[in-house]
N, C-alpha and C positions, 0 to 999 in steps of 0.2 A: 912302491904301490901299496896304498893304505888297505885295499882289499886283501891282499896277501898277508899284511900284518894282522888284520882282523881275523883272518883265517887261522893264523898262528895262535892268537889268544883263545879262539874256540878250541883249537886242537890241545892246547895246554890245559884248558879248563876240563875237557872231556877226558883226556889221558889221565888226569888226577882222579877221575871217577871210576876208571878201569885200570888199576895198577897192574893187573895180570896180563895186559895185552900192550903191544907197541902200536898204539893208534896213530894213524897218519891220515890227514885229510888232504885231499886235492879237489879243487873246485873247477868245474867246467864253466866257462863264461861265453856267452854269445858275443860275436863280433859286433852285432847291431845294437847291444846294450852292454857295453863293458864295464858299466858301474854296478850291474846286478850280477847275481850268480845263476846259472841255469841249473846246475846239479852239483852235488857233493859225492865224491867217491870216498869210500873208507876202506883203508888198507890196515893190516896187522891184526885182523880178527877173522878167523875161519868160521865162526858160528854166525849163521845167516840171521837169526833172531837178534843177537846182539849187534851185528852190523847194521841192521834196519834201525834198531833202537838209537845207536850212535848217530846214524844219518839224520834221524828225526830230531835228535837233540841238537845236532849242529845247525840244522835249518832254523831251529827255534832260536838259538843263540845268535846267529847271523842276523836274523830279523830284529832281535833285540838291540843290535848294534846299528840298525837302520839299513841293513843290505837286503834288498829284495831277492827272493829266491823263487825263480819261475822258469820252467823249461818251456821254450817256444818251438814248437814242431817245425822241422824243415829248415832250420838256421844252423850254420857251422858254429863251432865252438873252439876255444882254445883253453888250454890247462893253465891253472895258477896253483902254484905250491905255497905252502906256508912259509912265511918270511920272518925270521927271527932276528934280523939284522938291526933294528932300532928298538933297544930295550926301553927307552922312554915311552914310545908309542905303544909298544906291547904292554906295558904296565897300565897305561891309560885305558886300553881296550879291556884288559882284565878287570880293572876297577869298574868299568861300565858293566861288565857281565855280573859282577858281584853285587852290584847296587840293586836294591829292591825296585820293582816297577813303579 
Protein backbone atom coordinates (compact mmCIF):
# COMPACT_ATOMS: atom_id res chain seq x y z
CA UNK A 1 0.00 0.00 0.00
CA UNK A 2 1.65 3.19 -1.18
CA UNK A 3 0.01 5.34 1.49
CA UNK A 4 1.64 3.20 4.21
CA UNK A 5 5.06 3.54 2.53
CA UNK A 6 4.55 7.30 2.20
CA UNK A 7 3.68 7.39 5.91
CA UNK A 8 6.92 5.50 6.64
CA UNK A 9 8.91 8.11 4.68
CA UNK A 10 7.23 10.90 6.62
CA UNK A 11 7.86 9.08 9.91
CA UNK A 12 11.54 8.55 9.06
CA UNK A 13 11.93 12.23 8.07
CA UNK A 14 10.25 13.49 11.24
CA UNK A 15 12.11 11.03 13.50
CA UNK A 16 15.39 12.47 12.20
CA UNK A 17 14.18 15.91 13.32
CA UNK A 18 13.42 14.60 16.86
CA UNK A 19 16.26 12.22 17.77
CA UNK A 20 15.35 12.25 21.47
CA UNK A 21 11.95 10.65 20.82
CA UNK A 22 10.77 7.34 19.36
CA UNK A 23 8.27 8.91 16.97
CA UNK A 24 5.72 6.56 15.41
CA UNK A 25 2.93 7.69 13.09
CA UNK A 26 -0.34 5.88 12.48
CA UNK A 27 -2.83 7.19 9.95
CA UNK A 28 -6.57 6.93 10.23
CA UNK A 29 -8.17 6.49 6.80
CA UNK A 30 -11.85 6.79 5.88
CA UNK A 31 -13.43 3.74 4.27
CA UNK A 32 -15.21 6.10 1.87
CA UNK A 33 -11.92 7.73 0.74
CA UNK A 34 -9.14 5.13 1.11
CA UNK A 35 -6.63 7.13 -0.95
CA UNK A 36 -6.71 10.02 1.54
CA UNK A 37 -5.81 10.28 5.22
CA UNK A 38 -8.39 11.38 7.78
CA UNK A 39 -6.08 11.99 10.75
CA UNK A 40 -2.53 11.25 11.91
CA UNK A 41 -1.87 9.86 15.38
CA UNK A 42 1.56 10.50 16.92
CA UNK A 43 3.12 8.08 19.41
CA UNK A 44 6.44 8.11 21.23
CA UNK A 45 6.19 11.63 22.59
CA UNK A 46 4.56 12.58 25.89
CA UNK A 47 4.84 16.34 25.40
CA UNK A 48 1.56 17.66 23.94
CA UNK A 49 3.16 20.66 22.25
CA UNK A 50 5.76 18.52 20.48
CA UNK A 51 3.09 15.97 19.55
CA UNK A 52 0.95 18.70 17.94
CA UNK A 53 4.01 20.05 16.12
CA UNK A 54 4.91 16.58 14.82
CA UNK A 55 1.31 16.00 13.68
CA UNK A 56 1.28 19.34 11.83
CA UNK A 57 4.60 18.52 10.16
CA UNK A 58 3.34 15.04 9.20
CA UNK A 59 0.23 16.53 7.57
CA UNK A 60 2.37 19.04 5.69
CA UNK A 61 4.72 16.32 4.43
CA UNK A 62 1.87 13.97 3.44
CA UNK A 63 0.33 16.80 1.43
CA UNK A 64 3.72 17.40 -0.21
CA UNK A 65 3.53 13.77 -1.36
CA UNK A 66 0.08 14.39 -2.83
CA UNK A 67 -1.93 12.72 -0.07
CA UNK A 68 -4.97 14.68 1.00
CA UNK A 69 -5.49 14.90 4.76
CA UNK A 70 -9.04 15.70 5.81
CA UNK A 71 -11.25 14.42 8.62
CA UNK A 72 -14.85 13.85 7.54
CA UNK A 73 -17.24 13.83 10.47
CA UNK A 74 -19.45 10.79 10.97
CA UNK A 75 -17.53 8.31 8.79
CA UNK A 76 -15.74 5.19 9.97
CA UNK A 77 -11.97 4.89 9.69
CA UNK A 78 -9.38 2.14 9.66
CA UNK A 79 -5.77 2.36 10.80
CA UNK A 80 -2.70 2.32 8.55
CA UNK A 81 0.76 1.86 10.02
CA UNK A 82 4.07 2.83 8.46
CA UNK A 83 5.35 0.23 6.00
CA UNK A 84 9.12 -0.01 5.57
CA UNK A 85 8.99 -3.22 3.45
CA UNK A 86 9.81 -1.63 0.05
CA UNK A 87 13.19 0.16 0.35
CA UNK A 88 13.11 1.49 -3.23
CA UNK A 89 9.67 3.07 -2.83
CA UNK A 90 10.69 4.42 0.58
CA UNK A 91 13.80 6.08 -0.91
CA UNK A 92 11.64 7.53 -3.70
CA UNK A 93 9.23 9.14 -1.21
CA UNK A 94 12.07 10.44 0.95
CA UNK A 95 13.64 11.96 -2.16
CA UNK A 96 10.37 13.74 -2.92
CA UNK A 97 10.25 15.08 0.63
CA UNK A 98 13.80 16.43 0.35
CA UNK A 99 13.15 18.08 -3.02
CA UNK A 100 12.45 21.78 -2.93
CA UNK A 101 8.86 22.77 -3.79
